[in-house]
N, C-alpha and C positions, 0 to 999 in steps of 0.2 A: 504493498498500498503506501503509495506517495505520501509524502510528508505535505500537506497543504493546508490551508485553512477550510477549503471545502470539501476538500476530503472527510476531517476531521468532522464537520458539524454535520454532512450528511448523514454520516454514519452515527452520529451522536442522535439525530431525528429516528434514523431507520430501524434502532434497539429501543428507542424509548424511553432515553437516560433523562435523568434530570441537570445535568451538568457534564459539561465538556472541560475537564480538568490540564492544563497546559503546562509544562513546569520545565524551564530550565535545568539539561541536564538528566531529565526522566524521559520514559514510554509518555505520549500523549494518554490519558484515560478518561474512562466514562462513568457515572456514577448513574445505576441502576438497579431500583428497589432497594435503595443504601447501600450497596454494595461500588467499590471503587474497582475496576476491571480495565487493564490497560487496552488500546486499542490495537488489534489483530493486525498483524505484519509491520508495524510501525517503529521506523525506529526511535533514541532517542533526542530530544531537541538540542541542540547548537546555541548557548550561550548568543544573546540578540535576534534570536528565531521568533521569540514573542513580539517583541518591537515590528519585526519584517512584515507580521502579519498582522499586528494591531492599531500598529502607527507608535508614536512616541510616549510611554508610560512614565508621567513624571513624578514625584516624589517616592516617598516608602510606599505609600497604598494609595487607593483612588478605586472611582467605579464610574460606569458611565453606561448609557443606554447604546447599542449598535445595531447596525444593521440599516434594513433588511440584509441580510445574508439568510443564504437556503430559504429564502419567501419567508424570512420569519424573523422578528425584532430577539435581541438579546441585550440581559444584563451584563455585563462585565466587572469583574471586581477583582483587583489585583493588588500584588503586593510583593516586597522583597521578603526574602525567607532566608533561613541559614542556608541553601542549596543553591540560592540565586530567584528569577523573579517567577512568579505565578499566575495566574489568572485565570479565573474559573468562569466558564460562561454558562448561563441557564436560558433558555427559552422563555419569554414572558409569554405567562397567559395559560401555561400548564397545570395541570388540577394538581393540588395539594398532594403530595404521599399519606401512608399512614403511618404512625408513628411507629409500629411492629415493624414495618417495612425496612424501617433506617436503625434496624438493632440500637435502637437508645440503650442505656441503664436501667436498668429496673429501677432507681431511683428516679430517673426523669418520667418514666409511665407512672406513678405514685403522683406525680403531680397533677394526673388528670384529676383528682380529689380535690385539687385546691379547689376556694369557692369566691374568695377576696383576697385580697392586698394586691402581692407584686413579685411575679415570674418574670426573669430577663436570661433571655439568651446572649451570649457572649463568645469573644473568641476575633482570631485576626480575620481581616479582609480576606474575603474566600475562601472558610473554612467550612461554610455549609449551615452556619446558625440561622441563615433566614430560614432556610427550608425544615430547619427542627421544629421553629419556631411556627410558621404557619401550617405544618402538620398537627402541632399540639392544638392550636387554635380551632383547626379545623375540625378534629375530635373533640373539642367542648362544645361545638355549634350543635352536632351530630347526635352528642350523646343527651344532652341537656336544651329547654327550650329555653332562649338564653335572648334579653335585649342587648343588642350587641350594636359597638359602633368600631367602625374599622378606620382608621386615621393613616394610616400609612399612605408614604407619599406615593410610591410608584406598586403598582397590584401587581406581583411577582408571581404570582398562583391566584389559578381558581380557587379559592374554598368549598369544601360542602358545608351547607350551614343546616341542614336538615330544617326544621320546623320553628328554628329562628328568627327573629326578628332584625335584619341587619339596617345600621344607617349609615351610610357613606359621607366620608366629608365632604365639605362645601367650600367652593370656590373662595378665594379673597377674605377666608376666615380664619386668624389664629389658631393654630395649635391649642393654645391656653383658654381662648375663648369657645374654640371646638369642645371641649375636654368640660369647662364649665356648665356649658350650655345642656349637651350630654349626661352632667351627674343632677342636674335639676329634673330632667326628664326621666330619670332612673334606669338609669343607663347599668347591667348587669357584667360587661365585658366589653372592657377597653382594648383592641388589638394595634397598637400605634406604630410599627416595621422599626425603622432605625431612630432612634434617640439625638435629637440633635443636642449639640452643646449650647445647653441655655437652662434657663430655671427648671429643675424637676420638680418644683412643688405644686404645678397644676396637679401632675400624677401623683403625687404622693396623696394631696387632698382627696382624688376620685376614690384611692385605694381607702383611706380613712373612713369615706361614707360607705364601704362596702362593697367597693365593685371591684372585681377582678382585673388588675392592669398587666399586659403583655406588652413586651418590647425587647426590640434587639440593640446590643450596644456593641461597638469594635472596641473589646478590650482584650487583653491576653489570659486577666484572672480573675478569679472572684475581688480579689485585694483591689486591683487593677478597675475592675467598673465601681465602686463604692468612691475611688478614687476620683475618676469621671464625671460621676452622677453628681459630686457636690463640687467639680472645679469651678463653675462659674455664677457660686451663689455669693451675693455679697454674706459681707460681715456682717450683718441685719438678719440676713434670711437663713445663715449659715446653721443656726442651733436649731431653728427650726424644721429645715430639713433633716438634719441628724436624728432629730426628735422621732419626725414623721416616720422614716426609711429604715428606725431601730423596730418600731412596732407595726410597722406595715409588710415590710421584704418578707416575702416566702421563700423564694431560692433563686439562686443562680447557676446557671447551666452554663459551663465552658464549655468547648471544643476547639480541636485542633485539628489539621492533617498531617502525617508521620510520613514521611519516605519508606517504604517499607523497606526488608533486607535485603530482597533480592535486587531493588533499584527500579523494578518497576512500575510500580504503583502509587496510594500512599494511602492511610489507612488512620481509621480517626482515634485519638485518645481526648478521654471526657477528665471533665471537672465539674462536681454536683454540689455545692451551697447550702446546705439548710440553715434558715434562719433559728438559732434558739435560745436559752436562756444565757449560751455562751459566749454567742455572736454579736447577740443584742445591745449591751454594755459597750463591745469593742466599736462597734455603729454609730452608738450615743457621744462616745467619747471621741472618736474620730482616730484609734490607734488601729488602722487596717492592717497595719504590718507583723498584728497578733495573728491576723486571721487565718495564715496558712495552718498554724500550730493546734489553733482551736479547731478548728476542721477536721485536725488528724486524729483529737481525742472522740469526736462523733462518727468516727466511720461504724461505728456498733450500732447506733442509729439510724446509717443509711447514707453518709455523707461518703462522698467519691475522692479523694485527693488525686490534681492528676500524678503523682507520683505514682501510684499506687494502679492507674490506668497503662500506664508507663510499664510497670514490674509484667502487670498481664501481659501485656504483647511482647517484651524480650523472650517470656518464660514460653510464650506459642511461637516463637520462632518467627513474631512476624515483623519485628523493627529489631536494630542491631544494639546493644548497651550503648554504643558511641554517638549512635545517632539518638537514643533517650537522652542522654546527658545534654544534649543541646536544647531541652526542651523541659527541664526537670527544675524543679524546683528548690531540690536537695540533690545537687549529682553525686554523692557520697554512695547514693542508692545504688548507683551504676558502677562502681568500680571494678 
């Protein structure tokens, strides 16, 4: 198979892939039903091939809407990883997958029982967090009859809504005003998509009112998510935001894509933080650096530290110790 963008895109559409994954130094891959597999007969991409295919990719990461390519619009998210530049192309408008098809950890499946508060899906650019979050929202709407408000910027997936009543965002209305209006109308579920770097107080107040708020954040760990959420708060709002976040956060699910042991594909690694009596005081006080250790002490209650996920992948020979060390919180686990 020739290494060309048209060939890769057509193959992805032919096999019903949710994503086409292009990584310098690795064989192009597709994600089908949550599993990542390489494109048959394709060779590894050379350094510089991504920009040859997609044009200039400025900065450490970014996103844009491209196409039409292969008669489809595509969302492109790119980032600079330890192994080189990576881009994930997702055909806009596909049906959201099921959580089960994504092989998410049981600690993620259990979040389907959450009915209020804040659930965040995080990870670096091009990690699949929007796919997982969309699957989660879709299943919430089909399992229950909800009053839902979908306020994401670009609808990357068609979400199954069952009998739930769904309202969409209105043009020229700020996110804060949209949230406030929907809180007044008794919305049960907010789907916000990518959180902008602005005050998170409207989102927190929606959760405080009893709604479930779901969003995605471009951050590499639960600790980084907490830092991101409060980075734009004024000194007057910061203490209020910390108090509301400590009281209403339910979970942060972080995922990464790690090069496989044979160098032909990528495999997911997970970190799942549950907010509990150990985590909430750290959020309230702003001591986010203590979160990883507190998470490790809550493993028996379902928390999943990233290093535990990496260790499992090493034991299964899906990734190498050398690669695991590049992503580990504590690299001494992989000596």
